[in-house]
C-alpha positions, 0 to 999 in steps of 0.5 A, a space after each residue: 798848051 791847048 786852051 780854047 781861050 787862047 788865040 792862034 798867036 797866043 797858042 803859038 807863043 806857048 808852043 815856041 817857048 815850050 819847044 825852043 825856050 822862047 818866042 821872038 816877036 818882031 815889030 816893024 813900022 811899015 812907014 819906016 818912021 820908027 825903028 824895027 825891034 824884036 823881043 823875047 817871050 819866055 827867057 825868064 821861064 826857060 833860062 831864068 833870065 830877063 827878057 831881051 829886046 833889040 832895036 834898029 835891025 832888020 827883023 831877021 837879024 833881031 830874031 837871030 840875035 835873040 835866039 843866039 843870046 838864048 843859046 849862049 844862056 842855055 849852052 854856055 852859061 851866059 848870065 845876063 846883067 847890066 853892062 854884060 858884053 855879048 859876043 858872036 850874035 852876028 857871025 858875019 859882022 864884027 858887032 859887039 852887043 852890050 846888055 843894058 837894064 831897061 828902065 821901068 818907064 819903058 816896060 810898056 805895051 809898045 815895046 813888050 806887049 806879048 812878054 807882058 801878057 805871057 808873064 802876067 798869065 804865067 806868074 800872076 805878076 807884071 813883068 818887071 825886068 828886061 835887058 836891051 841888047 845894044 849893038 855897036 857900029 864901027 866899034 862905037 855904042 851910043 854912050 861912046 864919044 863920037 857915036 853917029 846920030 843914026 846910032 841913036 835913031 836906030 836904037 832908042 835908049 830904053 835904059 837909064 843914062 846918057 848917050 855920052 
């Protein structure tokens, strides 16, 4: 999309959604206090599914996980929903991700800035659905008994429910 009113970054988002099916935005705290996270922009448009977010991983791994999720949706017919397990996001690691519905209270600029902007611009409506890709550590997810405290710190729960 070539619109002089768009910034270079905004034009890049449109180009990525058009060419690849989504744009991945990665956010990191240079002081390393808050966990890194990456989220998609354009899933709803390219594959008719909610945007996704993954927290607590190095930026390259978050980017890979989102792109692989998009690939599975496009090529394998993966349908994302609450509690949907997603395998194979990290080839070299035995990690299972589970999609969890993001609570509306967490659909905020701090987590979904570009996705909120893009969705509103394209549809005239606020973005109202996203899924958190929650990864396991040593086979445990945050809701499992015995999950380490670091697992909660690395990936804050954006979905409703308890830890375990």
